[in-house]
GUSEDO-635961 format. One record per atom (N, C-alpha, C): residue in one letter; y, x, z. Coordinates in steps of 0.2 Angstrom, whole numbers, plus 2048, in hexadecimal, padded with zeros to 3 digits. Atoms other than C-alpha are relative to their C-alpha. Example, Ala and Ser with C-alpha at 12.3 -4.5 7.8 and 13.67 -1.06 7.14 Angstrom:
BEGIN
A7FA804800 A7EA83E827 A806804800 S7FA7FC7FF S7FB844824 S8057FC803 
REM end
This chain:
BEGIN
M8027FF7F9 MB201F115B M803807802 D7FD7F97FE DB2620315B D8077FF802 S7F98017FE SB381FD15B S8017FC807 E7FF8047F9 EB351F116A E7FE805805 T8027FB7FB TB2D1FF174 T806805801 E7FA7FC800 EB3C20A170 E8067FD804 D7FA8037FC DB481FD176 D7FF7FF807 T8028017F9 TB3F1FA186 T801807804 K7FF7F97FD KB3F20D189 K807801801 S7F97FF7FF SB5120E186 S8037FC806 K7FD8057FA KB551FF192 K7FE803807 L8027FD7F9 LB4A2081A0 L804806801 S7FC7FA7FF SB5321819D S8077FF803 K7F98027FE KB6420F19F K8007FE807 K8008027F9 KB5F2071AF K7FF806805 D8007FB7FC DB592171B6 D806804801 K7FA7FC7FF KB692201B2 K8057FC804 S7FB8037FC SB732121BA S7FE800807 K8027FF7F9 KB682131CA K802807802 K7FE7F97FE KB6B2261CA K808800801 S7F87FF7FF SB7E2241C8 S8027FC806 K7FE8037FA KB7F2171D6 K7FE804806 K8017FB7FB KB762231E1 K805805801 K7FB7FB800 KB822301DD K8067FE803 K7FA8037FE KB902251E0 K8007FF808 D8008027F9 DB8A2201F2 D800806804 V7FF7FA7FC VB8A2321F8 V807802801 P7F97FF7FE PB9A235202 P8028077FE P7FE7F9802 PBA42441FD P800804806 E8007FC7FB EBA2253208 E807802803 P7F97FF7FE PBB1255214 P8028087FF D7FE7FA801 DBBC264212 D800804807 R8017FC7FA RBB827221E R806805801 I7FA7FB7FF IBC627C226 I7FE804806 E8017FB7FA EBC528B232 E806800804 V7FA8017FC VBD0289241 V7FF805806 E8007FB7FA EBD4294250 E8007FB806 V8008047FA VBCF28B261 V804803805 E7FC7FD7FA EBDB28D26F E7FF7FB806 V8018047FA VBD7286280 V806801805 V7FA8007FC VBE628128A V7FE7FE807 H8018027F9 HBE428229D H8057FD804 E7FB8047FC EBEC2782AA E805804803 H7FA7FC7FD HBFD27E2B1 H8027FC805 P7FE8047FA PC032792C2 P8067FC7FF N7FA803801 NC142752BC N8017FC7FA K800804806 KC0F26C2AC K7FB7FA801 T805805800 TC0625B2AB T7FD7FF7FA P804801807 PBF825A29E P8007F97FE P800806803 PBF624B293 P7FC7FB805 V8038067FC VBF123A29C V7FD7FB7FB V803805804 VBE422F294 V7FE7FA804 G8028067FD GBE121D298 G7FE7FB7FB Y802805804 YBDA20D291 Y8017F9803 F7FF8077FD FBDD1FA293 F7FA7FC7FF P806804801 PBCD1F1297 P8027F97FF S7FE807801 SBD71E0296 S8017FF7F9 G7FF802807 GBD91E2283 G8078017FE F7F97FF801 FBEC1E6284 F8008067FB D7FF7FB805 DBF11F0275 D808801800 P7F97FE800 PC021F9277 P8038017FA L7FD7FF806 LC041FC265 L8027FA7FC K7FF806803 KC031EA260 K8057FC804 N7FC8047FB NC0C1E226F N806804802 H7FA7FC7FE HC1C1EC26E H8077FC7FD G7FA804803 GC281DE268 G806801804 G7FA7FF7FC GC341E1277 G802808800 G7FE7F9800 GC341F4274 G7FA804802 P8067FB7FD PC28203279 P7FF7FF807 S8028017F9 SC1F202289 S802806804 D7FD7FB7FC DC2620C297 D7FA802805 F8057FE7FB FC1A2172A2 F802805804 Q7FF7FB7FB QC1A2222B1 Q7FA802803 L8067FD7FD LC0E22E2B9 L802803807 F7FF7FE7F9 FC0E2312CC F7FB804802 R8057FB7FD RC0623F2D5 R801800808 H8008007F9 HC012402E7 H804806803 R7FC7FA7FE RC0D24B2F1 R7FB806803 N8047FB7FD NBFF2542FB N7FA8017FC M8067FF804 MBF02512F0 M8017FF7F9 S7FD800806 SBF52562DF S7FB7FD7FB K805803805 KBE52502D6 K8007F8800 R800807800 RBE923E2DB R8067FE7FC L7FB802804 LBF22362CD L8007F87FF Q800808801 QBF82242C9 Q8057FF7F9 L7FC802807 LBFE21E2B7 L8027F9800 V7FD807800 VC0920F2B6 V8037FF7F9 V7FD802807 VC0C2072A4 V8037F9801 R7FC806800 RC1A1FA2A3 R8027FE7F9 P7FE803807 PC1A1F0292 P8077FD801 A7FA803801 AC2B1EB28D A8007F8800 G800808800 GC2E1D8291 G7FA7FD803 A8068037FD AC1E1D629A A8017FF807 S7FF8017F9 SC1C1CF2AB S7FA803804 V8067FC7FD VC0D1DA2AF V8018087FF E8007F9802 EC0B1ED2B0 E7F9802801 F8077FE800 FBFB1F72AE F800807804 V8017FB7FB VBF62032BC V7F9803800 G8077FD800 GBE82102BC G801806805 T8007FB7FB TBE421D2C9 T7FA8057FF S8057FB800 SBD922D2CA S7FC800806 Y8047FF7FA YBD222A2DB Y7FD7F9803 S8038067FE SBCC2182DC S7FD7FC7FA G803804806 GBC220B2D2 G7FB8057FC E8057FC804 EBB92122C3 E801807800 A7FE7F9801 ABC22232C3 A7FC804806 A8037FD7FA ABBA2262D5 A7F88017FF A8077FF801 ABA82252CE A7FE8077FE G8027F9801 GB9F2352CD G7FE8017F8 H8017FE807 HB9E23D2BB H800807800 R8017F9802 RB9A24E2B4 R8038027FA A7FD7FE806 ABA424D2A4 A807803801 M7FA7FD800 MBB32572A0 M8047FE7FA Y7FD803806 YBC024E296 Y8068057FE A7FB7FC803 ABCC25728A A8027FD7FA L7FD803806 LBD725327B L8008067FB G8007FB805 GBD625D26B G8067FE7FB V7FA801805 VBE625F260 V7FF8057FA L8027FC806 LBE226524E L8078017FC D7FA7FF804 DBF026D244 D7FD8047FA K8037FD806 KBE926F232 K8058057FD E7FC7FC803 EBF827822C E800807803 A8007FA7FC ABF828523A A7F9803801 G8077FE800 GBE528523A G7FE802808 T8028007F9 TBE428324D T7FE7FA803 L8028057FC LBDB278259 L801801807 K7FE7FF7F9 KBE227626A K7FC7FB805 I8038047FC IBD7270278 I8047FF807 V7FC8017FA VBE1268286 V7FD7FC805 P8048047FB PBDA262297 P8047F9801 V7FD8077FE VBDD25029C V802800808 A7FD8007F9 ABE724D2AC A7FB7FD805 G8048027FB GBDC24C2BB G7F97FF7FE N807801802 NBCC24C2B0 N7FE7F9800 K8028077FF KBCD2392B1 K8037FC7FA I7FE805805 IBCE22B2A4 I8037FA804 F7FD8057FC FBDA21E2AC F7FE7F97FD R802807802 RBD420C2AC R8077FC802 L7F98037FE LBE52032AB L7FF7F8801 E8018077FE EBE31F22B4 E8077FD801 P7FA8037FF PBF01E52B3 P8027FE807 K7FD8027FA KBFB1E22C2 K8077FC7FF V7FA804801 VC091D52C5 V805804803 K7FA7FD7FE KC1A1DC2C6 K8037FD807 G7FD8037FA GC221DB2D7 G7FB801806 M8057FF7FB MC111DC2E0 M7FE808801 E8027F97FF EC0A1EC2E7 E7FC8037FB A8047FE806 AC041F62D8 A7FA804802 A8067FC7FE ABFA2032E1 A7FB7FD804 D8058027FB DBEA1FF2E9 D800803806 N8017FD7F9 NBE82022FB N7FB805800 E8057FB7FF EBE02122FE E7FB7FF805 P8068017FB PBCF211306 P801804806 A8007FC7FA ABCD217317 A7FC807800 N8047FA802 NBBF223312 N8018017F9 S7FE7FF807 SBC522B302 S7F98017FC T8067FF804 TBB822A2F4 T8008077FC L8007F9803 LBBE23B2EE L7FD805803 E8037FB7FC EBB62442FC E7F98027FD E8067FE803 EBA824E2F5 E7FA7FF805 M8068017FC MB9624B2FC M7FE807803 T8037FA7FD TB8F258308 T7F98017FD P8077FF803 PB7F261303 P7FB7FC803 Q8058047FD QB76257310 Q8007F97FD Q800807803 QB7C246309 Q7FD8007F9 K802800807 KB7824C2F7 K7F8800801 I8078007FF IB662502FD I7FD7F9802 A8028077FE AB6523F306 A8007FB7FA E7FF805805 EB6B2362F7 E7FA8017FB T8057FE805 TB5F23F2EB T7F97FE803 T8078027FD TB5023C2F7 T7FF7F8800 A801808800 AB542292F8 A7FF7FE7F9 I800802807 IB552282E5 I7F98027FD W8067FD804 WB472342DF W7FA802805 G8057FE7FB GB3D2382EF G7FA7FB800 T8068047FF TB2C2322F3 T8017FC806 K8008047FB KB282252FF K800804807 K8017FC7FA KB2323230C K807804802 D7FA7FC7FE DB3323C30A D8067FB802 I7FB8057FE IB3E22C30B I7FF7FE808 E8028027F9 EB3522831C E802806804 K7FE7FA7FC KB3823A322 K808800801 A7F8800800 AB4B23831D A8027FB805 K7FE8057FC KB4C228326 K800802808 K8017FE7F9 KB4522F336 K805805803 K7FB7FB7FE KB5123E336 K8077FD800 Q7F98047FF QB60232333 Q8007FC806 A8008047FA AB5B228342 A802804806 L7FF7FB7FA LB5C23834D L8078027FF R7FA7FD801 RB6D23C345 R8067FA801 Q7FB8057FF QB7622C34B Q806802803 D7FA7FE7FD DB82235355 D8058037FB D7FB7FD805 DB8A23D345 D8037FA7FC D7FE806804 DB8D22B33E D8067FD804 P7FA8037FD PB9F225342 P7FF7F9802 D8028077FF DB98213341 D7FC7FF807 S8048007FA SB8C21734F S804801806 Q7FC7FF7FA QB9A21D35A Q8047FA802 R7FC8067FE RBA420D358 R7FB7FB803 N8058067FD NB9420235C N7FD803806 L8037FD7FA LB9020D36B L8007FB806 D7FF8057FB DB971FF377 D7FB7FB7FF V804806802 VB8D1F236E V7F9802802 K8077FE7FE KB7D1FC370 K7FF801808 M8017FF7F9 MB80200382 M8007F9804 K8008077FD KB831ED386 K7F97FD7FF N807802801 NB711EA37F N7FB803804 V8047FC7FC VB6A1F638B V8007FC807 V8018037F9 VB631ED39B V801805805 V7FF7FC7FA VB6A1F63AA V7FC7FE806 N8048017FB NB5E1F73B8 N804802807 K7FB7FF7FA KB691F53C8 K7FC803806 K8047FD7FA KB5B1FA3D4 K7FF8077FE A8017F9801 AB5920A3CB A807804801 L7F97FD7FF LB6C20D3CC L801801807 E7FF8007F9 EB6C2093DE E7FC806803 S8057FB7FE SB5D2153E1 S8038077FE T7FD7F9802 TB662233D7 T806801805 E7FA7FF7FC EB762213E2 E7FE802807 S8027FF7F9 SB6C2213F2 S7FC807801 H8047FA800 HB622313ED H8048067FD V7FD7FB803 VB7023B3E6 V800807803 S8007FA7FC SB6F2483F4 S7FA8047FE R8067FC802 RB5E24D3EE R8008037F9 N7FF7FE807 NB6424F3DC N7F98007FC I806801804 IB542483D5 I8007F97FD P800807803 PB502383CB P7FE7FB805 P8018067FB PB4F2273D3 P7F8800802 Y8078007FE YB3F2263DE Y7FF7FA805 N8028057FB NB3621A3EA N7FC803805 A8047FD7FB AB312223FA A7FA7FD803 S8058047FD SB262143FF S7FA7FE7FB A804802805 AB1C2143EF A7F8802802 T8077FF7FF TB092133F0 T7FC8037FB T8037FC806 TB0521A3DF T8058047FD P7FB7FC803 PB0C2283D5 P8057FD7FB Q7FC804805 QB1221C3C7 Q8067FD803 E7FA8047FD EB1D2133D4 E805805803 A7FC7FB7FD AB242233DC A8068017FC Y7FA7FF805 YB2F2273CD Y7FF7FB7FA V801805804 VB302173C3 V8038027F9 L7FE7FE807 LB3021B3B0 L8067FC7FD D7FB804802 DB3B20C3AC D807801802 N7F97FE7FD NB492133B7 N8028067FD I7FF7FA803 IB482233AD I8027FF7F8 I7FF802807 IB4621D39B I8027F8800 L7FE807800 LB5020C39A L7FD7FC7FA K803804805 KB4A1FE38F K8038017F9 G7FD7FF807 GB56200381 G7FF8077FD E8017FA803 EB5221237F E7F98027FD W8067FF803 WB4021137A W8008007F9 D800801808 DB4420C368 D8028067FD Y7FE7FA803 YB4C21D365 Y7FC806802 L8057FB7FE LB3D22736B L7FA8007FC G806800804 GB3122435D G7FF8057FB D8007FB805 DB33234354 D7F9804800 I8067FD800 IB2323C35A I7FA7FC7FE Y805805802 YB1822C358 Y8007FF7F8 D7FF800808 DB1F22B346 D7FD8067FD N8027FA803 NB1B23D343 N7F8800800 L8078007FF LB0923A349 L7FD7FC7FA Q803804805 QB0622E33B Q8008047F9 L8017FB806 LB0823C32E L7F9804800 G8077FC800 GAF7243334 G801807800 E8007F9800 EAF4255330 E8078037FE E7FA7FD802 EB05257328 E8067FF805 A7FB8017FB AB0E253338 A802807802 D7FD7FA7FE DB1A26133D D803800807 F7FE8007F9 FB1D264350 F803807802 T7FE7F97FE TB2427634F T8077FF804 A7FA8007FD AB35270355 A8007FD807 Y8008037F9 YB2F268365 Y7FE806805 P8017FB7FA PB2D271376 P7F8802800 T8077FE7FF TB1D27A37A T7FC7FB804 F8038057FC FB1926D387 F7FD7FA7FC V801806804 VB1925F37A V7FA8037FB R8057FE805 RB0F26A36D R7F9801802 N8077FF7FD NB0126E379 N7FD7FA801 R8038077FF RAFE25B37B R7FF7FC7FA I801804806 IAFE25536A I7F97FE7FE E807802801 EAEB256368 E7FE7FB804 R8028057FC RAE924C377 R8037F97FF L7FC806802 LAF6240371 L7FC7FC7FA R804802805 RAEC23E361 R7FA7FC801 K8068027FE KADC23A36A K8007F9803 I7FF8077FC IAE322A373 I7FF7FB7FA K802805805 KADC21B36A K8057FA801 D7FB8067FE DAE820E373 D8078027FD E7FA7FE804 EAF720E367 E8067FF805 S7FB8017FB SB02207375 S801805805 E8007FB7FB EAFE214381 E8028077FC K7FE7FB804 KB00221373 K8078007FF K7F9801802 KB1121B36E K804801807 K7FD7FF7F9 KB1621B381 K801807802 L8007F97FE LB1122D384 L8048047FB S7FC7FD805 SB19232373 S8077FF802 C7F98017FE CB2922B379 C802804806 I7FF7FC7FA IB2823438A I8018077FD F8007FA803 FB25244380 F8078017FC S7FA800804 SB34240375 S806801805 Y7FB8007FB YB3F23D384 Y801807803 I8007F97FE IB3A24E38B I8038057FC N7FE7FC805 NB3E25637B N808800800 H7F9801800 HB5024E37B H803803806 L7FD7FD7FA LB5325438D L8018077FF I8007F8800 IB4E26638A I8058027FA K7FB7FF805 KB5926637A K8077FF802 F7F98017FD FB6825F383 F802805804 K7FF7FB7FB KB6626C390 K8028067FC D7FF7FA804 DB6527A383 D8077FF7FC Q7FA801804 QB74273379 Q806801805 H7FA7FF7FB HB7F274389 H7FF806804 S8017FA7FC SB7928538E S8008067FB F8007FA805 FB78297387 F7FA8007FB N805801805 NB6829237E N8017FB7FB V7FE806805 VB71287372 V7FD8027F9 F8037FF806 FB69290363 F7F97FD800 T807803800 TB58289368 T8007F97FE A800807801 AB5E277366 A8057FF7FA K7FB801806 KB6927A356 K7FD7FC7FB G803805805 GB6726C34A G7FD7FA803 H8038067FD HB5F260357 H8057FA801 K7FB806800 KB6624F356 K7FD7FB806 I8028057FB IB65244366 I8037F97FE P7FE807801 PB66231364 P8077FF804 N7F98017FD NB7822C368 N8007FC807 I8008047F9 IB73220376 I7FD805805 L8027FB7FB LB6A22E37F L805805801 R7FB7FB7FF RB7723B37C R8067FD804 H7FB8037FB HB8422F384 H7FE800807 K8038017F9 KB7822C393 K800807803 F8017F97FD FB7523F395 F807803802 S7FA7FD7FF SB87244394 S8037FC806 T7FD8037FA TB8C2373A1 T7FC802807 M8047FF7FA MB7D23A3AD M800808802 F8007F97FE FB7E24D3AC F807803800 A7F97FE7FF AB9124E3AC A8028067FC V7FE7FA804 VB9525939D V807801801 S7F97FF7FF SBA52623A0 S8038027F9 E7FC7FE806 EBB3267393 E7FD8067FD S8027FA803 SBAB278391 S7F97FF7FD K807802802 KB9A26F38C K7FB804803 R8057FD7FC RB91278399 R7FE7FC806 L8038047FA LB8626F3A6 L801803807 P8007FD7FA PB8A2723B8 P7F9801803 P8067FE7FD PB7C27A3C2 P7FC7FB803 E8048057FD EB7726B3CC E7FE7FB7FB K802805805 KB772603BC K7FA8037FC I8067FD803 IB6B26D3B4 I7FA7FF804 S8058017FC SB6026B3C3 S7FD7F9800 L802807800 LB602583C2 L7FD7FF7F9 L803801807 LB5C2593AF L7F9802800 I8077FD800 IB4D2643B2 I7FC7FC804 C8048057FC CB472583C0 C7FE7FA7FC Y802806805 YB4724A3B3 Y7FB8027FC V8057FD805 VB3D2553A7 V7F9801804 L8067FF7FC LB302593B5 L7FD7FA802 V8038077FF VB2E2473BA V7FC7FD7FA L803802806 LB2A2433A8 L7FA8037FF T8077FC801 TB1D2513A7 T7FB7FD805 L8068037FB LB142493B6 L7FE7F97FD F802806803 FB142383AD F7FB8027FA S8047FF806 SB0D24039D S7FA804801 D8077FD7FE DAFF24A3A6 D7FD7FC805 E8038047FB EAFA23C3B1 E801803807 F7FE7FD7FA FB032443C0 F7FC806803 R8037FA7FE RAF92543C0 R8028057FA T7FE7FC806 TB022613B4 T800807802 D8007F9800 DB012733B0 D8078027FE Y7F97FF801 YB132793B1 Y8028067FC T7FE7FA803 TB122893A8 T8038007F9 D7FC801807 DB17283396 D8067FD801 I7F9803800 IB2527839C I805805803 A7FB7FB7FD AB2C2873A6 A8038047FA K7FE7FD806 KB2D290395 K8057FC7FC D7FB804803 DB3628238D D8067FF803 L7FA8017FC LB4228139B L804807801 S7FD7F9800 SB45294399 S800802808 M8007FF7F9 MB402963AC M7FA803802 N8067FD7FD NB342A03B6 N7FC7FA804 A8058057FE AB252973BD A8027FE808 V7FF8017F9 VB2B2993CF V8067FB802 P7FB8057FE PB3B28F3CF P7FE7F97FD V803807802 VB322813C5 V7FC7FE805 R8058027FB RB252813D2 R8047FD806 Q7FC8027FB QB3327F3DF Q8037F97FF L7FD807802 LB3B2703D6 L7FA7FB800 Y8058057FF YB2A2673D5 Y7FF7FF807 E8018027F9 EB282693E8 E8067FC802 H7FA8047FE HB3A2633E9 H7FF7F87FE L801807802 LB342533E0 L7FB7FD804 G8068037FC GB262503ED G7F98027FE C8077FE803 CB182593E3 C7FD805805 K8037FB7FD KB0B2643EA K7FD8047FB I8027FB805 IB062743E1 I7F9802802 S8077FE7FF SAF32783E0 S7FD8047FA R8037FC805 RAE82843D7 R7FA7FE7FE Q807802802 QADA27E3CC Q7FE8047FA N8037FC805 NAD02893C1 N8058057FE S7FB7FB801 SADD2973C2 S8067FE7FD I7F9803803 IAEB28B3BC I8037FC806 W7FC8037FB WAF92863C8 W8027F97FD C7FE807803 CAFC2733C6 C8047FC806 A7FC8047FC AB082673CE A7FD7F9800 T8028077FF TB022563D5 T8057FC804 L7FB8057FC LB0C2473DC L7FC7FC805 P8038057FB PB042403EC P8057FB802 V7FC8057FE VB0A2303F3 V7FE7FE807 P7F9801801 PB1322B3FE P8048077FF L7FC7F9801 LB212383F9 L802803807 K7FE7FC7FB KB24245405 K8048067FE F7FC7FB802 FB33250402 F801806805 P7FE7FB7FB PB37261409 P8077FF803 D7FA8017FD DB45262415 D8068047FC L7FA7FD804 LB5626640D L803805804 R7FD7FB7FC RB5D276413 R8088017FD Q7F97FF802 QB70278413 Q802807801 R7FE7F9800 RB7728940F R806801805 K7FA7FE7FB KB8229141C K8058047FD R7FA7FD803 RB93296417 R801807803 K7FE7FA7FE KB972A8418 K807801803 R7F97FF7FE RBA52AD423 R8048067FD 
REM end
């Protein structure tokens, strides 16, 4: 029995030794470590760094070289040195492989820096060499005889995004629903900066229904230099027709104040004129949504008129950054005859102010306190009062406040012609 137990122990010990030996054999040998001196080679304007490319089609230039080694050429743009094009021509093949650093996959945004490392064990050096254009060329097959280079896009993809575009893209991807809605509203007011909106301006103007009666009324009353009016009107609403001032196709671009009201207490109206800010609380108390939206659009139109006046006067800093919808900017520029110097003529400034004053009458139910609108127009109260009288209004004092009211039918003061000095 003892001999049998000893035999089994010896067998077990042999198995354990064999397992240990196998484990030792499975361990890979440690690589030899060498100390090298790292040298970074910077780009030189007169030298071309290494070019790296790959063949997504599966072509292997090392295996398919029966007709000889492949020929390759590197082209550089004459004016933009970072634009490169690599052309590889396999010997005896009917196709050539073309890769560029400015289109396709290479034009996609990336933050990596590519480089090649050349290790010399004997010298103990490691050279880090930059890659040409910091791009990996995707070599696509092209038929010989056809145009090898892709047509360059009209808007180059190499142009870097502006800080505003980066913020807008980040907001669209990572922003909250509230931030995205705010960005969309701001973008709607910046349509004049979009080249596409400039091209589609004629289409937009065709969709606007032109009121011929309003145009005839305007032409017949140019001598008074006021908005179109109806002298035989029996109500103040008919004296100056609102639809003749704000055309049908323009209401869709005046929803900024109404949309801002939907934010509740977080709504910010600091960029609006004092006249508008003083009436926001009254606007919030209106329960009829259609009436609230209509009055909000009138306030928005007043805001755009005042900002347009400031942008074409010495008060341009007060309207810095304000974006007027393209359809309104085109209308204002035509109506008020903006000159090459971008300054409004005095008679056109007076006409613009009259449009603002008429809209203030609509917003205050034809009885308005003109002290705040005078501040917004950077004017004294006396000339503003004279313009209200020029529009057919009467000035009265109520509770120590001067107000302008619009009686009907309209009665205008006599026009006085200035005598020429001899």
